[in-house]
N, C-alpha and C positions, 0 to 999 in steps of 0.2 A: 346200926342206925344209918339212915340215908344221909348222904351229903345234901347240902341245900340245893345244889344243882340238880341232882337226881330227884330230890323231893319235889322241886318246882316242876320238873319235867313230868313226873307222875301226876301232879295236880292238874297240869295242862291237859294231859291225856284224859283224865277223868272228866274234866269240865267239857272237853270237846265231845267225848262220848255221851255225856248227859244231853248236850245240845242235839246230837244226832238221834238219841232215843226219843226226845220230845218231838222232834220233827217227824219221826216215824209214827208216833201216836197220831199226829195230825194227818199224815198221809192215809193211815188206816181209817181214821174217822171219815175222810172224804170218800174213800172207797166203800165204806159201809153205807154211807148215805146214798151212794149211786148204785149199789148192788141191788139187782132185782131178785136174784135167786136166794131164798131163805137159807139154804145150806151153805152157800158161799158167804153170806152175811155172817153166819155163825162162825165160820172159820176165820174170817177177818176180825171179828170181835175177839176171838181167842188170841189171835196174833197181836192185836192191839193191847190186850191185857198183859201179855208177856212183856211187851215193851214197857208197860207201866211198872212191872216187877223190876225190870232192869233199871228204871229211873230210881226206884226205891233203894236198890242195892248201891247204886252210885252215890245217891244222897247220903246214905249211911256211911259209906267209905269217906266221902268228903267231910262229913261232920267229925269223924274220928281223926282225919288226917290234916285238916285245916282248922286250927284252933280259932282263928279270927272268924272264919265262916260259921263255925259252930256257935260262937258268941253272938253273931248276928241273928241266928235262929231264936236265941233266947231273949234278945234285947231289942228287936226291931219295933218300930212304931206301929 
């Protein structure tokens, strides 16, 4: 079992990674909007969707690892 210090450190890493993945999705969206070449647009869309998968993986980990966060998913307004 993790100590609280290590647990909090891992939660911080996961949250920061989640932020970065969401930013990457936005960057890809901008590039997709600006892309003229259909082949490039398809590649960028694929890359964006991989970032979305990373978001899902991190959210799943956070729900399992942060009981309070998981509770908020179930009880939010």
